[in-house]
N, C-alpha and C positions, 0 to 999 in steps of 0.2 A: 238680648231676650231676658225678660224678667223670670223670676223663679217660678211663678205660677204657670206660665206658658210652657216652660221646660217640663214641669211636672205633668201637665196635661198631655203634652206630646209623648212623654214616656209612658204614661198610663194608656194612652190610645194605641201606641205601638205594641205594648204588652198584650192588650186585648185582641188586637188583630192577629198576633202570632198564636195566641191561645185558640182563637176561633178557627184559624186555618189548619192548625195541627190536628184537630179533631177530624176534619175532612180528609186529611192526608192519610190517617190511620184507619179510616172507614173501609170495610171490606164488603164486596158484593157477595150475594148468595152464591153457593156452589153451582146451582143450575145456571145462573146468569153468567158465571165465569166460563162455563163450557159453551154456552150459547154464543157468547161474544168472541170466543177464541182467545181469551186472555191467558189461558193456561200455557200457550205456546210462546211466551215471551222470554224463555230462558236464555236465549242468545243475547237479547238486549240486557238482561240482568248481568250476564257474564261480561259483556262489553262495558257496562257501567262500572262493574267492580274493577276491571283492568284500568279503565281511564281514571277512575277515582284515586286509586293508589298511585298511579303515575303522576297525576297532577299534585297529589299531596307530597310525594317525594320531591318533585320539582320545586314546589313552593317552599318546602322545608329546607332544601339545599340552598336556594337563593337566600332565604332568611338567615340561615346559619352563616353563610358566606359573608353577608353584609354585617351581621353582628360581630363576627370574629374580625373582619377587616376594620370596622370602626374601633373595636377595642384595641387592636394592634396599633392603629393610628394614634389613639389616645395615649397608649404606653410609649410610643415613639416620641411624641411631643413632650411628655412629662414622665420620664422613667420612675420618678419617685412615687407616682400614683398607681403603679402596677398592682399593688396589693388591693387597692380600693376598686380597681376596675375588674380584676380577675373574678371575684366572687359573683357580682351581678351578671357578668358575661356567662359564666358557667350555668347560673340559674336560668338565664334567658335561653341558652342553648338546650337545656333540659326541657323547658316548657315547649320549645319549638319541636323537639323530637317527640314529646308526648303527643302532640297533635298528629304527627305522621303515624305514630303507632296506633292511635285511635282510628285513623283512616284505614290502616292495615286490618284492624279487627273488623271494621265494617265490611271491608272487601272480603274477608274470610267468611263472614256471616252470609253475604250474598252468594258466594260460591257454594257454600253448604246448602243454601236454599235451592240452587240449581241442581246440585247433585242428589238431593234427597227428595 
């Protein structure tokens, strides 16, 4: 693919994400919420919070296991490169863990929304 086509596809995908995010954050009027019965979806919100953190922990655990396994495999093949492998591995593990913590914060916010 040439450079112009890549740029056009990137710009188009950015515009699609921007347009749909406004729709996702739009809120109906309070009377419409009561009329449609949307105020009683707290069970689904709590279920979404639990499933979200569970899937995030599962994905983070798998990612960290694969990263650590690959790093140990590289160190086993070339013990002299242990210092060069350890730093990027720890950075990668920290980034993976930060995504899981982000999912935990989102789950807490959803649970607070249910409770409040």
